[in-house]
N, C-alpha and C positions, 0 to 999 in steps of 0.2 A: 651689409656690406662694410669689407674690411678696412681701415685707414689707408692702406696701402693701395686698394684699388679704388678708393675716392680720390686719393693722389695722383695717381696717374690718370684718373680720367680729368680732374682739374686741370693738369698739364696738357692735355691734348686740346680739353676746350679752349685754354689761353693762349696756345700755339699753333694755329691752325695751320695742317700742313700744306703747304704749296707744291708746285710740281720740282720732280729732279728728269734733268734730261741732259743728253750728249748733242751738241751742235757741230759738231765737226763734220766734213764731209769724206768720202772716201778716195776723190782725187786729190785734196789735201793730204791724206794719211800718207796716201804712196808718193806723192812730191816730197815729203819731210823726210819717209823714208830710205828714198831714193838719195838724196841729198846726205843724209847722216851715213848711209852707205858706203857711197863716194867719197866722201871726207874721211870716213875710217880708214877706206881701202889707199886713197891716194898719201894718207900720212901716216902708213904702216902701222895702223891701231893707234897712234898717240893720240890722235883725238876722238878718239872714241867716247871719253867722258862727255866733250862737247858735243856730240849726236846723241848723247842717250839724253843731258839734259835739255837739249834743242827740241827733242819729240816728247819728252815730260811736259816740257812748259805747252808746247800745241793742245796736246790732251788735257792738260788741267783746265787753261784759260776757255776750252770749249763744255766743259763741265759744270754743271748749274747742280747743286744740292738744294732742297727746300728753298727754290728762289733763289740763291743764294752763289752767284759764282766762286770757282775756285782759283788760286794763283798759285804758281810754283814759284819759291824764292832762292832755289839751290843753284848753286853756280857750278860750271864745268871744274874750275880750279878745286872747289870743295870734293865734288866728284871724283878727280885726279888723285889726289889726296889721297883717301879711302879706298879707291881702286889698287892702287901701289899696296896700300898696307895688305888688302883684301887677297891680291896674287900673293904676296909674301906669305901670309899666312897658309894660305894654299899649298904653296912649295914647301914650308919648313915640316907642314903637319902631312905630308906627300898624298893631299888632297881630301885629307879628313873636314878637313875645314871648309871644303867646297858645299858639306852636307847644310851646315850655316849659313852660307853665303848667300842664298836667297833671303833669308829673314832679315840680314844685316842690310842689305840693299833695300828691302820693304820699309825696315824703319828709318832709313836716312831720306826715302823718297816721302813717306809721311811728314816726318821734321820738318821738313821742308816745303809742305803744302798746306796751304790756309784759308780762309775765304777773302776773296777781293773785295767786298761789298758788305 
């Protein structure tokens, strides 16, 4: 057996895998989505970053990875700054930046997600 294989087997034995799960409910998700949509529409899109961070917070609070619950530390103000920057980049590149927008958003979400416990 190679040293790498032995090392991997040792790491799995030393850290038993605990369950990963999502404990949010459909009714909660629908409620948060409706609230986010209403806030976005009523503010003509200005509070869209708040709606996004609210829903991301709900999703991460209900996600457990290997027995450890996640938390979302991003803020609507932080998302708003990036949102303006991303819209500007899409505008000046005639939409070309939109191909990278999904990745930029995922990087921001991941940067602000950590283990709560």
